[in-house]
C-alpha positions as a Markdown table, in Angstrom:
| # | Residue | x | y | z |
|---|---|---|---|---|
| 1 | Met | -18.2 | -22.4 | -12.5 |
| 2 | Arg | -21.2 | -23.0 | -14.4 |
| 3 | Glu | -21.7 | -20.9 | -17.8 |
| 4 | Arg | -24.5 | -17.6 | -17.2 |
| 5 | Glu | -25.8 | -14.8 | -18.7 |
| 6 | Ala | -24.2 | -11.3 | -18.0 |
| 7 | Leu | -24.8 | -10.5 | -13.9 |
| 8 | Arg | -25.1 | -7.3 | -12.9 |
| 9 | Val | -22.9 | -6.6 | -9.9 |
| 10 | Ala | -22.6 | -4.1 | -7.1 |
| 11 | Val | -19.0 | -3.3 | -6.9 |
| 12 | Ile | -18.7 | -1.5 | -3.2 |
| 13 | Gly | -15.3 | 0.4 | -2.5 |
| 14 | Gly | -13.5 | 3.1 | -0.1 |
| 15 | Gly | -15.2 | 3.3 | 3.4 |
| 16 | Ala | -14.9 | 5.7 | 6.3 |
| 17 | Asn | -11.6 | 4.1 | 7.1 |
| 18 | Asp | -8.0 | 4.5 | 6.9 |
| 19 | Glu | -7.9 | 2.0 | 4.5 |
| 20 | His | -10.1 | 3.6 | 2.1 |
| 21 | Asp | -7.6 | 4.4 | -0.7 |
| 22 | Val | -6.9 | 0.1 | -0.4 |
| 23 | Ser | -10.2 | -0.3 | -0.7 |
| 24 | Leu | -10.4 | 1.7 | -3.8 |
| 25 | Ala | -7.3 | -0.5 | -5.8 |
| 26 | Ser | -9.8 | -3.8 | -4.7 |
| 27 | Ala | -12.7 | -2.4 | -6.5 |
| 28 | Ala | -10.8 | -1.0 | -9.3 |
| 29 | Ala | -9.9 | -4.5 | -10.2 |
| 30 | Val | -13.0 | -6.6 | -9.5 |
| 31 | Thr | -14.3 | -4.4 | -12.0 |
| 32 | Arg | -12.1 | -4.7 | -14.5 |
| 33 | Ala | -12.2 | -8.4 | -14.2 |
| 34 | Leu | -16.0 | -8.4 | -14.2 |
| 35 | Arg | -16.0 | -6.4 | -17.5 |
| 36 | Ala | -13.7 | -8.5 | -19.1 |
| 37 | Leu | -15.5 | -11.4 | -18.1 |
| 38 | Gly | -18.6 | -9.7 | -19.8 |
| 39 | His | -20.4 | -8.7 | -16.4 |
| 40 | Asp | -21.9 | -5.6 | -16.0 |
| 41 | Ala | -20.0 | -3.7 | -13.3 |
| 42 | Val | -21.8 | -1.4 | -11.4 |
| 43 | Pro | -19.4 | 0.7 | -8.7 |
| 44 | Val | -20.9 | 2.1 | -5.5 |
| 45 | Thr | -18.5 | 3.8 | -3.7 |
| 46 | Ile | -18.5 | 4.8 | 0.1 |
| 47 | Asp | -16.2 | 8.2 | 0.7 |
| 48 | Arg | -14.2 | 8.8 | 3.5 |
| 49 | Phe | -16.8 | 10.2 | 5.6 |
| 50 | Gly | -19.4 | 7.4 | 4.9 |
| 51 | Ala | -21.2 | 9.4 | 2.1 |
| 52 | Trp | -22.3 | 7.2 | -0.7 |
| 53 | Leu | -21.4 | 8.1 | -4.9 |
| 54 | Asp | -22.8 | 6.7 | -7.3 |
| 55 | Pro | -21.0 | 5.0 | -10.5 |
| 56 | Asp | -20.2 | 8.4 | -11.7 |
| 57 | Gly | -19.0 | 9.5 | -8.4 |
| 58 | Val | -21.9 | 12.0 | -8.0 |
| 59 | Thr | -22.5 | 11.8 | -4.0 |
| 60 | Thr | -26.4 | 10.3 | -3.1 |
| 61 | Ser | -28.1 | 9.2 | -0.7 |
| 62 | Ala | -28.5 | 6.0 | 1.3 |
| 63 | Val | -32.2 | 5.4 | -0.1 |
| 64 | Glu | -30.8 | 5.6 | -3.2 |
| 65 | Ala | -28.2 | 4.1 | -3.0 |
| 66 | Ile | -29.7 | 0.9 | -1.4 |
| 67 | Ala | -31.7 | 1.5 | -4.8 |
| 68 | Leu | -28.9 | 0.9 | -6.6 |
| 69 | Leu | -28.2 | -2.5 | -4.8 |
| 70 | Thr | -30.9 | -4.2 | -4.9 |
| 71 | Ala | -31.2 | -3.2 | -8.9 |
| 72 | Cys | -27.8 | -5.9 | -9.2 |
| 73 | Asp | -27.9 | -9.0 | -8.8 |
| 74 | Val | -25.0 | -9.9 | -6.7 |
| 75 | Ala | -22.7 | -7.6 | -4.5 |
| 76 | Phe | -19.0 | -8.0 | -4.4 |
| 77 | Pro | -18.0 | -6.1 | -1.3 |
| 78 | Val | -14.2 | -4.8 | -0.8 |
| 79 | Leu | -14.4 | -3.1 | 1.7 |
| 80 | His | -11.2 | -3.2 | 4.2 |
| 81 | Gly | -11.7 | -2.1 | 7.8 |
| 82 | Glu | -14.0 | -0.5 | 10.0 |
| 83 | Asn | -17.2 | 0.4 | 8.9 |
| 84 | Gly | -17.3 | -2.3 | 5.9 |
| 85 | Glu | -15.3 | -5.4 | 7.1 |
| 86 | Asp | -16.7 | -5.6 | 10.2 |
| 87 | Gly | -19.8 | -7.0 | 9.1 |
| 88 | Ser | -21.5 | -3.3 | 8.0 |
| 89 | Ile | -22.1 | -4.4 | 4.5 |
| 90 | Ala | -22.8 | -7.9 | 5.1 |
| 91 | Gly | -25.8 | -6.5 | 7.3 |
| 92 | Leu | -26.8 | -3.9 | 5.0 |
| 93 | Leu | -26.7 | -6.5 | 1.9 |
| 94 | Ser | -28.1 | -9.4 | 4.0 |
| 95 | Met | -31.4 | -6.8 | 5.2 |
| 96 | Thr | -32.0 | -5.8 | 1.6 |
| 97 | Gly | -32.1 | -8.9 | 0.4 |
| 98 | Val | -28.6 | -8.6 | -2.0 |
| 99 | Pro | -26.6 | -11.6 | -2.2 |
| 100 | Phe | -22.5 | -10.8 | -1.8 |
| 101 | Ala | -19.6 | -12.7 | -2.2 |
| 102 | Gly | -17.8 | -12.7 | 1.2 |
| 103 | Ser | -18.4 | -13.1 | 5.5 |
| 104 | Pro | -21.9 | -12.9 | 6.8 |
| 105 | Val | -21.9 | -10.2 | 9.7 |
| 106 | Gly | -20.7 | -12.4 | 12.9 |
| 107 | Ala | -17.7 | -13.8 | 11.2 |
| 108 | Gly | -16.7 | -10.2 | 9.8 |
| 109 | Ala | -17.0 | -8.8 | 13.2 |
| 110 | Val | -15.4 | -11.0 | 15.0 |
| 111 | Ala | -12.5 | -11.5 | 13.0 |
| 112 | Met | -12.4 | -8.2 | 12.7 |
| 113 | Asp | -11.6 | -7.9 | 16.4 |
| 114 | Lys | -8.1 | -9.1 | 16.9 |
| 115 | Trp | -9.1 | -9.6 | 20.5 |
| 116 | Val | -11.7 | -11.7 | 19.9 |
| 117 | Thr | -10.3 | -13.3 | 17.4 |
| 118 | Lys | -7.3 | -14.9 | 20.3 |
| 119 | Leu | -10.2 | -16.0 | 21.8 |
| 120 | Val | -11.8 | -18.1 | 19.2 |
| 121 | Ala | -8.8 | -19.5 | 18.1 |
| 122 | Glu | -7.3 | -20.7 | 21.2 |
| 123 | Ala | -10.6 | -22.3 | 22.2 |
| 124 | Ile | -10.6 | -24.8 | 19.2 |
| 125 | Gly | -7.0 | -25.2 | 19.7 |
| 126 | Val | -5.4 | -22.8 | 17.4 |
| 127 | Arg | -2.2 | -21.6 | 19.2 |
| 128 | Thr | -1.9 | -17.8 | 19.6 |
| 129 | Ala | 0.6 | -15.4 | 21.3 |
| 130 | Pro | 0.0 | -14.5 | 24.9 |
| 131 | Ala | -1.1 | -11.1 | 25.0 |
| 132 | Val | -2.5 | -8.5 | 26.9 |
| 133 | Leu | -6.3 | -6.3 | 26.2 |
| 134 | Val | -5.6 | -2.5 | 26.9 |
| 135 | Arg | -9.1 | -0.7 | 27.3 |
| 136 | Gly | -7.8 | 2.8 | 27.6 |
| 137 | Ser | -4.1 | 5.0 | 28.4 |
| 138 | Gly | -4.8 | 4.5 | 32.4 |
| 139 | Asp | -4.4 | 0.3 | 31.8 |
| 140 | Thr | -1.0 | -0.9 | 33.8 |
| 141 | Ala | -1.8 | -4.1 | 32.8 |
| 142 | Pro | 0.6 | -4.9 | 30.3 |
| 143 | Leu | 3.3 | -4.3 | 32.3 |
| 144 | Thr | 2.4 | -8.2 | 33.1 |
| 145 | Leu | 4.6 | -8.9 | 29.5 |
| 146 | Asp | 8.1 | -8.9 | 29.0 |
| 147 | Pro | 9.4 | -6.7 | 25.8 |
| 148 | Pro | 9.8 | -7.2 | 23.1 |
| 149 | Leu | 6.2 | -6.8 | 22.4 |
| 150 | Val | 4.3 | -6.2 | 19.6 |
| 151 | Val | 1.9 | -3.3 | 20.3 |
| 152 | Lys | -1.5 | -2.6 | 17.9 |
| 153 | Pro | -5.1 | -1.6 | 17.6 |
| 154 | Thr | -7.6 | -4.7 | 18.2 |
| 155 | Thr | -9.4 | -2.9 | 15.0 |
| 156 | Gly | -8.2 | -1.8 | 11.5 |
| 157 | Gly | -5.6 | -3.5 | 9.4 |
| 158 | Ser | -2.8 | -2.2 | 6.7 |
| 159 | Ser | -0.2 | -2.0 | 9.9 |
| 160 | Asn | -2.0 | 0.5 | 10.8 |
| 161 | Gly | -0.9 | 1.7 | 14.5 |
| 162 | Val | 1.3 | -1.1 | 14.7 |
| 163 | Ala | 4.7 | -1.3 | 16.9 |
| 164 | Val | 7.2 | -3.3 | 18.3 |
| 165 | Val | 8.5 | -2.3 | 21.6 |
| 166 | Arg | 12.0 | -3.5 | 22.9 |
| 167 | Glu | 12.1 | -1.4 | 25.8 |
| 168 | Ala | 9.5 | -1.3 | 28.9 |
| 169 | Ala | 10.3 | 2.3 | 28.6 |
| 170 | Asp | 8.4 | 2.8 | 25.1 |
| 171 | Leu | 5.7 | 0.6 | 25.8 |
| 172 | Gly | 2.8 | 3.7 | 27.0 |
| 173 | Ala | 4.2 | 5.8 | 23.2 |
| 174 | Ala | 3.1 | 2.3 | 21.7 |
| 175 | Val | -0.2 | 2.0 | 23.2 |
| 176 | Gly | -0.9 | 5.3 | 22.8 |
| 177 | Leu | -0.1 | 4.7 | 18.8 |
| 178 | Ala | -2.5 | 1.8 | 18.3 |
| 179 | Leu | -5.5 | 3.3 | 20.6 |
| 180 | Ala | -5.1 | 6.4 | 17.8 |
| 181 | Ala | -6.0 | 4.3 | 15.5 |
| 182 | Gly | -8.3 | 1.8 | 17.3 |
| 183 | Arg | -11.0 | 1.8 | 20.4 |
| 184 | Ala | -8.2 | -0.4 | 22.2 |
| 185 | Ala | -5.1 | -1.7 | 22.1 |
| 186 | Leu | -3.9 | -5.4 | 22.0 |
| 187 | Val | -0.1 | -6.1 | 23.4 |
| 188 | Glu | 1.2 | -9.3 | 22.3 |
| 189 | Thr | 4.3 | -11.2 | 23.1 |
| 190 | Phe | 6.7 | -11.1 | 19.3 |
| 191 | Val | 6.8 | -14.1 | 18.0 |
| 192 | Val | 10.3 | -14.8 | 16.2 |
| 193 | Gly | 9.6 | -17.0 | 13.5 |
| 194 | Arg | 8.6 | -16.6 | 9.4 |
| 195 | Glu | 5.3 | -15.3 | 8.6 |
| 196 | Ile | 3.2 | -17.1 | 6.4 |
| 197 | Asp | -0.6 | -17.0 | 5.2 |
| 198 | Ile | -3.3 | -19.1 | 3.7 |
| 199 | Ala | -6.4 | -17.8 | 2.1 |
| 200 | Leu | -9.6 | -20.1 | 1.9 |
| 201 | Phe | -12.9 | -20.1 | -0.1 |
| 202 | Arg | -15.8 | -22.5 | 0.0 |
| 203 | Asp | -17.2 | -23.0 | -3.8 |
| 204 | Ala | -19.9 | -23.3 | -5.3 |
| 205 | Gly | -19.8 | -27.3 | -5.0 |
| 206 | Gly | -19.4 | -27.0 | -1.4 |
| 207 | Ile | -15.5 | -27.6 | -1.1 |
| 208 | Leu | -13.2 | -25.7 | 0.3 |
| 209 | Arg | -10.9 | -24.9 | -1.5 |
| 210 | Ala | -6.8 | -23.5 | -0.4 |
| 211 | Gly | -4.5 | -21.8 | -2.0 |
| 212 | Ala | -1.0 | -22.6 | -2.0 |
| 213 | Thr | 0.7 | -21.1 | 1.0 |
| 214 | Leu | 2.5 | -17.7 | 0.5 |
| 215 | Glu | 5.3 | -16.8 | 3.0 |
| 216 | Ile | 6.5 | -12.8 | 3.2 |
| 217 | Gly | 10.1 | -11.7 | 3.4 |
| 218 | Val | 11.1 | -9.8 | 6.5 |
| 219 | Ala | 13.9 | -9.0 | 7.8 |
| 220 | Asp | 14.6 | -10.6 | 11.5 |
| 221 | Gly | 13.1 | -8.5 | 14.4 |
| 222 | Ala | 11.0 | -6.5 | 12.2 |
| 223 | Val | 6.5 | -6.2 | 11.1 |
| 224 | Phe | 4.9 | -6.7 | 7.8 |
| 225 | Asp | 4.3 | -2.6 | 7.5 |
| 226 | Arg | 1.8 | -1.0 | 5.3 |
| 227 | Glu | 4.7 | 0.6 | 3.3 |
| 228 | Gln | 6.0 | -2.5 | 2.6 |
| 229 | Lys | 2.6 | -4.0 | 2.1 |
| 230 | Tyr | 2.1 | -1.4 | -0.6 |
| 231 | Asp | 4.8 | 0.1 | -2.3 |
| 232 | Gly | 5.3 | -3.2 | -4.2 |
| 233 | Thr | 9.0 | -4.3 | -2.3 |
| 234 | Ala | 7.4 | -6.9 | -0.4 |
| 235 | Ser | 9.2 | -10.4 | -1.3 |
| 236 | Phe | 6.6 | -13.2 | -1.5 |
| 237 | Thr | 7.7 | -16.7 | -1.9 |
| 238 | Leu | 4.9 | -19.4 | -3.3 |
| 239 | Pro | 4.5 | -21.6 | -1.8 |
| 240 | Ala | 5.9 | -21.3 | 1.2 |
| 241 | Arg | 9.3 | -22.9 | 2.3 |
| 242 | Ile | 7.7 | -25.0 | 4.9 |
| 243 | Thr | 7.6 | -28.5 | 5.4 |
| 244 | Ala | 4.8 | -31.3 | 4.6 |
| 245 | Asp | 3.9 | -31.2 | 8.3 |
| 246 | Glu | 4.0 | -27.5 | 9.0 |
| 247 | His | 2.1 | -26.8 | 6.1 |
| 248 | Ala | -0.3 | -29.4 | 7.6 |
| 249 | Glu | -1.1 | -28.0 | 10.3 |
| 250 | Ile | -1.4 | -24.3 | 9.1 |
| 251 | Glu | -4.3 | -25.7 | 6.6 |
| 252 | Arg | -5.9 | -27.7 | 9.4 |
| 253 | Ala | -6.1 | -24.6 | 11.9 |
| 254 | Ala | -7.7 | -22.2 | 8.7 |
| 255 | Arg | -10.3 | -24.8 | 7.9 |
| 256 | Ala | -11.1 | -25.3 | 11.6 |
| 257 | Leu | -11.1 | -21.3 | 11.9 |
| 258 | Tyr | -12.7 | -20.4 | 8.6 |
| 259 | Asp | -16.0 | -22.9 | 9.9 |
| 260 | Thr | -15.6 | -21.8 | 13.5 |
| 261 | Leu | -16.1 | -18.4 | 12.9 |
| 262 | Gly | -18.9 | -19.5 | 10.5 |
| 263 | Cys | -16.6 | -17.4 | 7.3 |
| 264 | Ala | -18.1 | -17.5 | 3.2 |
| 265 | Gly | -16.2 | -16.3 | 0.6 |
| 266 | Val | -12.6 | -15.6 | 0.7 |
| 267 | Ala | -10.4 | -15.1 | 4.2 |
| 268 | Arg | -6.7 | -14.8 | 4.5 |
| 269 | Phe | -5.4 | -16.7 | 7.4 |
| 270 | Asp | -1.8 | -15.5 | 9.1 |
| 271 | Phe | 0.6 | -17.6 | 10.8 |
| 272 | Phe | 3.8 | -17.7 | 12.1 |
| 273 | Val | 5.6 | -21.0 | 11.9 |
| 274 | Thr | 8.3 | -20.8 | 15.1 |
| 275 | Ala | 10.5 | -23.7 | 16.3 |
| 276 | Thr | 8.2 | -24.6 | 18.6 |
| 277 | Gly | 5.1 | -25.1 | 15.9 |
| 278 | Val | 2.6 | -22.5 | 14.5 |
| 279 | Val | 1.0 | -19.1 | 15.9 |
| 280 | Leu | -1.8 | -17.6 | 14.7 |
| 281 | Asn | -1.3 | -13.7 | 13.9 |
| 282 | Glu | -4.6 | -12.7 | 12.5 |
| 283 | Val | -7.5 | -13.7 | 10.3 |
| 284 | Asn | -8.8 | -11.1 | 7.0 |
| 285 | Thr | -12.6 | -12.0 | 5.9 |
| 286 | Thr | -11.9 | -9.1 | 3.1 |
| 287 | Pro | -8.7 | -9.5 | 2.6 |
| 288 | Gly | -6.4 | -6.7 | -0.4 |
| 289 | Phe | -8.1 | -7.8 | -3.8 |
| 290 | Thr | -5.7 | -6.4 | -6.1 |
| 291 | Glu | -4.0 | -9.0 | -8.8 |
| 292 | Ala | -0.9 | -8.3 | -7.1 |
| 293 | Ser | -2.4 | -9.0 | -4.0 |
| 294 | Gln | -1.7 | -12.2 | -1.8 |
| 295 | Val | -4.8 | -14.0 | -2.1 |
| 296 | Pro | -5.0 | -13.4 | -5.9 |
| 297 | Arg | -1.5 | -14.5 | -5.9 |
| 298 | Met | -1.9 | -17.6 | -4.0 |
| 299 | Tyr | -4.6 | -18.8 | -6.3 |
| 300 | Ala | -2.8 | -18.0 | -9.3 |
| 301 | Ala | 0.0 | -20.7 | -7.9 |
| 302 | Leu | -2.4 | -23.3 | -8.5 |
| 303 | Gly | -3.7 | -22.2 | -11.7 |
| 304 | Leu | -6.9 | -20.3 | -10.9 |
| 305 | Gly | -6.3 | -17.4 | -12.2 |
| 306 | Tyr | -8.1 | -13.4 | -11.3 |
| 307 | Glu | -10.7 | -13.5 | -13.4 |
| 308 | Gln | -11.8 | -16.7 | -12.6 |
| 309 | Leu | -11.4 | -16.6 | -8.7 |
| 310 | Val | -13.6 | -13.6 | -9.0 |
| 311 | Glu | -16.2 | -15.8 | -10.9 |
| 312 | Ala | -15.7 | -18.5 | -8.4 |
| 313 | Leu | -16.8 | -16.0 | -5.6 |
| 314 | Leu | -19.5 | -15.1 | -8.0 |
| 315 | Asp | -20.5 | -18.4 | -8.2 |
| 316 | Ala | -20.6 | -19.3 | -4.6 |
| 317 | Ala | -22.1 | -15.8 | -3.6 |
| 318 | Leu | -24.9 | -17.0 | -5.4 |
| 319 | Thr | -25.3 | -20.9 | -4.6 |
| 320 | Glu | -27.5 | -22.0 | -1.6 |
| 321 | Ser | -25.0 | -23.7 | 0.9 |
| 322 | Pro | -25.1 | -26.8 | 0.7 |
| 323 | Thr | -26.8 | -29.3 | 3.3 |
| 324 | Ser | -23.1 | -31.4 | 3.3 |
| 325 | Val | -19.7 | -30.0 | 2.8 |
| 326 | Glu | -17.4 | -31.6 | 1.0 |
| 327 | Ile | -14.0 | -30.8 | 2.3 |
| 328 | Ala | -10.9 | -30.4 | -0.6 |
| 329 | Arg | -8.1 | -32.2 | 0.1 |
């Protein structure tokens, strides 16, 4: 990281989706870190209905919100889920010429769609679970897969609308739950394995830096649900208890996906380590970002604290992409 004068940083949080409160927590943490670093943090919030709020929490027009954003040196968006992480906020910031810490439109849009992410992953040799896309309640295609199954919306996060199906008779209700939370549903074969995550970001020097692997403690046959994610009961092990070969396979797959998707800023890649190898679960281009979230824990385990991670992401956002990229080993 290089020394510089204090920056005026727009921290964009909230969002018109069911991850609104999670995003607010991430935005509050980033704001604290920026102020501790001596920067001028400017909170800009999108409420649950899509309206813009100024730093005082007062509803403002889109024109005024854009004026506020363009008056900043850089933006740090932490909008999780649809209408934000899906490339929406990246598009707005790109069109208005505001540098930002995070992935561009294409990466956000593709990674947000779990079905499209699976297609991309398989195309570059990253294994995923067998799955079927369900576009509506009348689609009978998922009957070609045998339980146990996991059913989830193709978009969104925080395990909203996710269900485990152990009997074929329960599939319809699970699909309905997923469709209520998203435009389409993904029906996947249930993967038996340990949940292992890794994060990557490309720093200002062009080096793709990996955090420590993180293992999520989940009971056999269970899923890492919304309650565990946010009630403080989740069990994390850093680094994950995996072999050197498993670590190498996970990091190789994550690096390939980061570059193929065109990610920038920090992204988290979630895998299962099974008896037959590594299987991709999903990609998050705007992962949870409080001090206690998985990604900051991953980097803290390697000596890069929360404030330093925030500063490094700002540095990267304000640095033009180098023509040649050095890969950290």
